[in-house]
N, C-alpha and C positions, 0 to 999 in steps of 0.2 A: 504493499499499499503506500509505502513512503516515496515512491516515485511517482505517485499520481498527483495530479493537479486539478483542483475544483474551483470553478467561477462561482460566487455568490453575488447576485444582484440585489443591491438594496442592504444599506450600512444602519438600517433601524434596529429596533429591538431585536426581532426574528432573525434578521440577516447576519447580526454581529453573534447571537447566540449559535447560529448555524455553523459559522467560520470556526468559532471557538469548539464546537462539539467534534467536527471534522478534523481540526488540527490535533485534538485530543487522540485519535486514532492514527496520528503520524503523517496525515495528509497534508499536502501544501494547499492553501487556499488565497485566492485573490478576491477581495471585495470591491465591486465596483458600485460607487454611490454617485448619484448624479449631482448632490449639493456640494457646494465649495468647500464644506467642512461638515464634519459628522457632529449629529446633535439632534435633539428631539424639541418639538413644539408641544404646546398643550400644558396640561396641569397635572392634577393628580391622577392615579389609577389604583386599583386595587388588587392586591396579591393575596390569592388565596393559598391553602398548604400545598397544594400540587404546584404551584409555581416554585415555592422554595425549595421543593424535593428536586425539581429541575435544575434550580440554580446552584443547589448544592452539588450536583452531578457535573455541573460545569466548572465547580470550583470557585464561584463567585456569590456564593450565599451569604458569607458574611459580609462581603462588601454592601450587600442589599440591605442585611439586616440593621448595619450601623446607620443607613439613611432613613430607613422607615421608621413609621409610627405603629408599633404594635397595639391593636385595638381591643377594647374589652367586651365590646357586644356588635350586634347587628341589629338595627331597629328599623321598624317601619310605621310610620304615623299616617293617619288618615288627614289629608290637607284641607278636607271641608270641614270637619268637626275638631282637628285637633287632637283627637283621641290615638291612643298607643294601639296599633293592629297588633304587631307581633315584637318580641324582643328576646333574642337569646343569645346567652354568652359565648365568647370565643377565647375563654381565658383557658386556665389550666386543663379543665376537663377536655375541651375542645383540641387543645394541643396534643395530649396524650393520646386521643382518638386517632388524630390524623397525623401525628409525629411532628408537625408544624403550626405555625402561628398563621393567623390571618392578620394582614397589615395593609397600610395604605402608604404611597410614596409618590414623589413628584415624579412624572414621567421622565424628565431629563436625569434625575437622580439613579433610576433603574438603568437607563441607558449607560450612563457612566459607569454603573457597577459592572456592567458587561463589557464595556469598553477597555475598562482595566484589565481583564482578563485577556483579551485580544491583544492588547499593546504588549503585553508579556509572554507572548506566544511568538515563537521565531518563526514557525511556518506561515504566519498570516501577512498578507501584504495588504494595504488599502489604497485604492486609487479613488480620489474625489473627483468632481466634475467630470463624472463619467456618466452620462445617460444612455443607456442600451436601448437600442431601437430595432434591433434585429438580432435573430439567434438562428443559426443553422448548424447541422450535425451530420455526421457520417459514421461509417463504422469505426473509426478510430477516436473521435472526438467530437468537440462542440466548438464553434466560432461566433463570437459575439461581436456585434458591431455597434460603436456609439455614434452619437450625432456629429462628431468631429472626424467620422471616417476612420478612426483607430479601430484595429482588428486585435481581439484577445482569444488566444487558443487554450484550451485545456481538455480534460478527459471527461468532464461532465458539468453541469451548470445547475445551480439551485435558484430559482427565481422567488426572491423575497421582496417583491417592489411593490407591495402594498395592494390595497383593494381595488385600485386602479391599475393593475399589473399590465403593462404592455405586452409582457411574455405570455401571460394567460389570454389576452385577447387575440394575439397571434396564434396560440394554439387551439382554442376551443370556441373562440368568437361569441362568447357569452357576455352581455353587458352586464354592469352591476345593477342591483335591484335598488331603485330609490324608495326609500320608506316613507317619504313625505313627514318624517320627524325631523325635527330641528332642535340641535343641541346647542345651547350657551355654557361657555365656560369661563370661569374667571378664578382668580386667588385674591382672598381678604387678608389682610393683617389681622393678627389675633385681636389686637386692640380695639379693633372695629366690630368684631363680631360680638353680638349681645352674651351676656354672660350664662344666660340659661339655655344658650344654644352651643356652648362652648363643650361639647361631648366628645369623649374619646371613642367614637364609633362612626362607622358610615352611617348616616341617618336618611333613610328615604322618606319624602313626603308625597304620598300616592294622591293624585287628584284626577279630576275627569278629563281625559285626552291631554294630560300633562303630568308633570312631576318634579320634585327638586331633591338634590343630593348634597350634604356637606359632611366633610370630614377634615380632621387636622392633618397638617403637612410640615415636615421639617422641624421636628422636635416640638410641634404645637404652637410654631410661631406665626404660621399662617393657616388659613382654612380653604380648602378646595370648595368651590360653589359650582354646582352643575345644575341647570334647568333644562328640561326638555318639554316640547308641544308638539302636537300635530298641526302642520301648517296650514294655513286657509289657501296658499297659493301652490301652483305647479312649482315643484322644487328640482333643481339640478345639484347632483354633487358638488359641493363647494366649501372652501373656508374663507370667511370673510370678516370684517369689523362687524358687530353687532350693535343694536341701539336699544337703550332701556325701555324706550317707548313701545317697542314691539313686544319685547318682554312682558311687561305690564299689561299689553293688552289681552294677554292670553291666560292670564292669572286672576282675574277679577273674582272668581267664586271661591277663593280659597282663604283660610283664615287667617287673622291678622298676624298670628306668630310665625307662620310661614312667610307670609308676603313680604314683611318687613325685611328679610334677606335679599329682596330682589332690588333694593335701592343702595345696597352696601358696595357693589363693584365701581371702580371708576371707569373701567372699560371692559367690554366683553369680546370674545371670540365666537363665531357663529360657525356652526357646522351644520349643513344640510346632509344627511346621513344616508349611507346606503350599506347594504349586505351583499352577499353573493349567494345562489342558491347552491347547494351542494352538488358536487361532481362525483360521479363513479369512479373515474380516474383522475390523476393529477399529473401524470408524467406522459412522456413519449420518449422512449429510449434513455437517451443520457441527459435528459432535461426533466426536473420535476419542480412542482411549487412548494413553497411554505409560508406560513404565516396568513396575513390577511389576503396575500395573492391566492391561497389555497382555499380559504374558508372565512373571507370578511365577513363579521358579525355585528350586530347591533349590540349596544353596551349595556343590556338589561341583566346579563350575569356577571359583569364586570370580568369576563375571561378572554378578552382579545389578546391582550400580551401573554397571559398564562398560557394559552394554547400554542402561541408561537414559540415559547421557550421550550414547552413539551415537545412540539414537532422537531427542535433542533436536537434535542438529547435522543429522541427516537431515532432520527436520521443516523446520528453517530453510531448509536448501537446496533443499526441495521448494518451499517457498513462494516462495523467490526464481526457481526454474527456472518456475514457473507464474504469475508476476508477479503473485502476491497473490490468485489465484482460489482460493478456500477449497477449493471441491469438488475441482478439480483438483489442488491441492496436497496435500489430505490422502489422496487416492487413489494419487498418487504416492509420498507418504510410507509408506502401508502396503504398497503394492506393493515398495518397497525394503526393508522390515524385516521381513515377516511370517516368510518362510521362514528367513531367517538366525535370528532369535530362537527361532523353532521348533526349529530344529536344536540351539541351546543348551540349550533347555529338555529337550528328549529326551537330549541327550549328558550333561546334569548328573545325570539319572536314572540312566544307566548308569554313569556314573563313581562315583556312589554305591554301586552293587552291587560294582564293582570294590574301592572301598575295604574294603568289608565282607564280602570274600569269606571263605570258610571251607572247612574241608576240601581236597578235590583243587582246587576253584576257587581256592583261595587260592595253592596251588602253581602253577597255571596263570598267575595274575595276576603273581607274581613273575617267571615265565619270560618272560611278554611284554615286560619292561622291562629284565631284567639284561643289562648289557653293550651296551646301546643306545648309539650314538654321539649327541653333541650335535646333529649336523646332521639326524640322523633325528628326534629330538625337534622340531627346528625345523620342519622338513618337514610332520610330523603336526600342528603347530599354526598352519601357514601359513593355513589358513582362518579361524581365530579371531584370531590377533595381527596379521593382514595388512590390517586393514581400514583403509582412508584416505579423507579427508575428499573427495578428488577424485574418487573412485569410488563414493561411497556412494549414489549414485541409479541406480535400475535404469535401463538403456539398452535400447531395443528391439533385439531381437535380429535378426542380418543374416539375410537371405532368401537 
């Protein structure tokens, strides 16, 4: 395997994690990133215990832990009447059950945590200002071409170029699924956050066709604030500056305790969101997909980054299991990941419906979770948070 060379297109969380996982198998990796410098935009993300299991396998788990805020609970509130719908602890009992914590972290901090591992790996080279627009392959390898006409040759290629993946479009020609849901994100200094909302937990305020989320970042010095609503207009996937007036216009029916947060940010970033319909295969020969390029998902399960890091670890283990055989390794990787990630994509869509329930559906949603014990929550989440590196590869079924 040591003589083989892989291209990874995309230097985001998934791309860097893939490069690190492949380098652990002795493979040489070149990361091709279109931006002039490596970095992440956005605000906070959530990391389930499955993400920490994968980060530990990459050797960067402690990097992430020192930058993350380990949370005490997960909380859902009813944004109309201000009542608590559900709250369950993610403290010691949760950590023992899933062998890792639940945490929140700034997107730039998790990216940095993985980048530190990449920078210490001698087998990884990073090329910035490289926007790949075409990929060709033959029996011996893969050729990637960028907008400047530069050509990169390797034994295989991993496309981690995001939900609007150029490479996925060329391979499968299936457009992103525009959700019609708009997400506004901002970061608020802790001193501007109301004292009764300074809670060490991701708190979801579920409302009709909308919801709010807040949680601490960076040692509690900041609070991540995310609001989502069903747009009245036809949306196209985009990231732009947002306006407080638009946000306010969608949250007229919610309680004052939740609504007060909408006036806190000095500026907003606006995402018109999209996900991807699951595919039955990700690869074609020596090319495969990873992260959002493979399974772009809505944010309602807070698993986008977690799934990308799981992908990366599984890819590395598949290459190890297949002793560097690219075609076999990619096939095993896809077999191990496609059904799981499709379940997360589809479950995230359904969770969005529950968050945004109205009328009688809102009452049913609240009743689903009221009074549920922590153990019942843990059991329901075992499929998601119980992922382990040691069983990440699909095994042949016993006859």
